[in-house]
N, C-alpha and C positions, 0 to 999 in steps of 0.2 A: 541716298534717295531709295525713295520704296517706288514701285511701278505698281499701277494697275489698269489692269484695261476699263471701262467705265461699265458693262455687264458685270462684274464685281460687285461694284459697289449700290445699282440698283436693282429693283426687282421685276422681271419681266415676267409677260403673262405666258409666254412662249418657253418659259424657262424653269425647270421642277426644283425642289429646294433641294433635291438629291444631286444636281448639274452644278450647281455652285451656291456657296456660301457667301450672302451678302458681307460686305467690309465695311464697318463704320468708322468713317474720317475723323479726325480731330477737327477743330472748329480752324478754318483758314481761311488766308488771302489766296484770290485765284486769278490768274491771266490765263488767256484762250487766245490760240492761233495755230498756224503753222508751225513757225519758228523754224522755218525752212534754211539752215546756215547759220542760226543763233549769232548772226552778226550785230554792229554796236546797237541800232535799233532796238534791237530785241534784247540785249543786254540793260539798255535804259529801262522796258518795260523790266524787267528780273529785279533791277535796283528798285527801281519804287515797289515791287511786290515785297521786298526782305523789309526795305525801310517799314511801310505800314505793319508787316507783320513782328516787327521789333516791336515797336511801339505799342499793340493792340494784344501783346503777348498770341499771337496767332501760328500758327503754321504758312509758308511758304508753299506754294501751289499752280501747277500749269496744266492746263489741258491742251491736248492737242488732237490731230485727225489722222487716221490711219483708215484707208488710203488720205492721202490729201484731196479736197474736194473737187479739184479739175481732174485729177486722175481717175476719180469716179464716173465724174460726167461724159469725160471724151480722153482716154487712156492715151491714146495716138497723137492727140494735139496739147496733153498737160506740160507744163514747162520741167522742164528737167531737172530733176533732184540737187541741189547744194548736198544735203545730208538723210543718209537713211535712219532708219529708227533705231539703232544701235547706237549713231555718230550721234543724232540728238539725245537719246537718255546720257550719253559718257558728256556730252556738252551741256547739258543744263544741269547736271549734277558739280561741275568745276563752279558752277556760279550759285551754289546753295542752294537749288531747288530741294524739298524736304520730299514733297511727292509728287510723283508725272501719273498723271490720268491722260488714258488714251481711248479716246472714242472712235470705236469701230464707223467709219462715216459710209452708210450704206443707208437704201430704202427707207428701213424705219425709222434711222435716226433723222434724216434728212425731210419725213415725214412731221416730225414733232413740230407743235404750235411754239410762239416764242412763250405762252403761258406755261405749257410744260416742261418749257428747257426752262424756266425761271423755276420751274418746283422744282425741278431735282438737283439745279444748284444749292437751292437753300434746304429743301427739305431732306435730300440722300446725301448732297456732297458736303453739306455743312459749312457752305460758303457765308460768310460776314461780311466780306468787304471784295470788291472788286479791282483788279485795273488792265483798263481798256485802252485800244487806240479810239483815234478820235470819229473813225468811220466803222469800227464793228460793228455790224449786224447780225440779227440771226433768228430762226425760225422759218419754217418752209413759204410763208408767206412775206418775210423779210420785216414783218412787222417789229420786230425784238431791236433796241438799241439801248444805247446807255440811258437814257430818261426813262425807256419803259422800264428798266430793271430798277432806278431811283423809286420810281411810283411803284412799286414792286415790294420795296421795304429795305434794298439791300444798298451799303454804300458804295459807290462807286466814282473812282479817281481815272479819269481821262488822259494819258500821254499825248503830248501834241506830237505830229511828228519830228523825228528824230532828223535835222540833215547834216552836210559837213562842216555848217558854221556854227551851230547849236549843240553839239555832243561835247561831253565833258570830259572823255578818253582824251591821253593827251597823243595816242598813238595814231592820231587823224588829222589833217588840216584841210583848209578847203582847198579840194581838189578841184574845183570848176570855176569861172571867175561869180557863177549865180551859186546860190546853195541850192542842193540836191536833197532831195529824199535820200535819205540811207533804205535800201531795199533787196530783197530775195532778186527781184528782176534784174536791179541794177547790176548787184553781184553776178549774176549768170550771165549777163552781156559782158562783163568787161574779163570773165574767167572763159569765155567762147572768143573774144579778141585776143586771146594768148596774155590779157594785162594784169599779170600774176600781182605785181607792183600793187597798183590799183585794188584790186578784187582786194587783196590783204590788208589794206588799209580799211575799208569799210567792216571786214570781219574782225579785225582786231587781233588778227593770227595769221598764223601760214597757211592756205588753204590744202587740207589732206581730205584722203580717201581710207577707212578700214576697210577690210575681208580679211573674209578665209581663200588662202592657197588650195584651189581645186584644180582636176583635171581638164587641160583644153584638149585641143588637136594637136599639140605634140611637133607642128609644126615646123617653130624656131627651130628644132633638135636638129632637124634636115639638112640644113644652112649653117648649122655652130653659133647658134644663136638661143639657145634654152632661155626660156621665160618664163616668170611664176605667171600663172593666168588667175587674178585675182576678183573675186564674187563680187559684183556690184550692189547686189539687194536692192538695185531701182529699176525702172523701165528705163530711164537713159540717165546718161552721166551730164554735168553742167562743163566741161571742158572736154574738146578733143583735139588731140596732135601729137606731138612727139617730143618728151619734154626731159628736162634731167630731175632723178628724184633722188631723196634720201629718205632709206627705208629702215624702222626699227619692228621688233617681235613682240607682242605682247601677252601677257599669261591671261589667264582669266578674267582677274581682274580690272582689266584693261592698264594693267601697269608694263614699263616698259621693261623686258629682260635684257638684262647686262649681256652684252656682245652674242645676245640669241640668236643672230646669222652667224656669227665665225666660228663658233661654237661646234656648229654642223657643217663645218666645211670636211672634205676631205682631201687626201693628196696634198695638204699644203695652198692649196687655191681658199684663201679666205676673201677673197674678194679686194673691193677698193674703199678707203673709209669713206664715210659721209661724212655729212656738213655739223651734226649736231652728236653729241654722245652715245656711243654704241649703235649708230647705224653705219649700213654700207650705200654706198653711192651705186645709184642704178639710173637706167635710161627706160622710160616708158612711152608704150603707145595706147593709148585710150580711144576708142572709135569702133570703126567697123569693120577695118582690115579689108579696104577695097583691091587689094593684089591678091586675095586669095577666095574671094566671091563667097561671104558667109553671110550675104544679105543683110536683114536688121540686127543680128546680134553682137550687142553693145561688148566689147569687151575693154579689160585694163589688164596689160601685160606688161611684167617687167624684167628687163635682161638686165644681168648683174655680173661687168664685166671681171673675170679674173676669179668668180664663186664658182666653184663644186659644189652643191650641196641639194640633200633632198628637202624640199618645202613646204610637201603635203600638207595641209592639215594644218599649218600656223595663222596664227590671225596678225597680220602686216598692216603697221601703219606706213601711208606713203605721204609721204610730205612732197610737192609738187615746189620746183624751183627755179627752174627756168624754160622758156618755151622754146623750142627750137623751132617749128614750121608744121603746118598742118599734115594732116594724112595726105601720101601720095599714093596714085596704083601706080604698080610696076609690072610690065610685061615679062611676066615668069619669074619661077622663083629665082634664077641666077640674077637676074637683075633687082629682083627685093633684096637678095643677100647682099649685091655692092651699097645700094641706098642704105642698107642699114650696118655696113658695114662701116659708111661714113657719116651716118647721124651718133653713132658711138664714140668715132673718131671726135670729134665736132664737141660733143657736151662733154668728154671727158677731158678736153682741153678748157671749155668751158670751167670745170670743176677745178684745174688746175690752176686758172686765174684767180679762185676764191679763197684760197690757201695760204 
């Protein structure tokens, strides 16, 4: 999959020809949206794009926004991210998207009229057909919709809302008595409630976060529970609390490195095997760490029982397996150590019942 930023594909009056070389895309079918989570509803859109692309001998393309619009308008009130940009790229590539266009959502972009945006689609991005949700609207005046694009001369297919009852996926049944829209909002609500099983069924896969291990406060080392501090690359995460996880190390292409973590172990401390090949079991805290008074600093920290290794700089894929409880405030580091010790014991016991 090739990824382009929109400014690479259009001529900007604010950018000289020496700053960027415009790229000309092959004729394509395009779908547009945030695609946060790439859940079963999104997957249905992608399947429709691929079908039309195959039938009409066109490329399959997706346009997403960075930041997501609500993050631009009100960052503090924006919904938690299910997936950052890198995670979206990896997931969209899995569904045979050939071209990803990242539109920088800024003042200039949001000021585009519906006519100007349609011109970009047809004249700069070489869009021949679109697959859109039935509620899709665009343009600074919100006058753009599917009918506007049809009147403009583009072929538009509207995909009706995907619910628990009308998805074609075998991985989901009716979760509620009434059909409910599969949406990023609903996945967020389930994750926040710790209901991983229901969230995973809407996603069509296990929820996971990928990120690089960076240096943290190293408080865990002082209480004998060292952790890998994983860069979240989002304003705030979609789930909070204490979890069982299994973790694999990824190479630069996003592929799992065979035994990538155990090979780094020292002094025979190789950790506890995870529940998938080449993984290690871990206990994760994701949240604001109220016991150490770090304010609004969101962190994902993973402790690997029985592992001794230097993990800095590794790109880790953290799969969330089981929710234990929400974050708790402990009175002092000794109480925190006692609480973590109990959490690790409880999660190891859970793990032992899975194998």
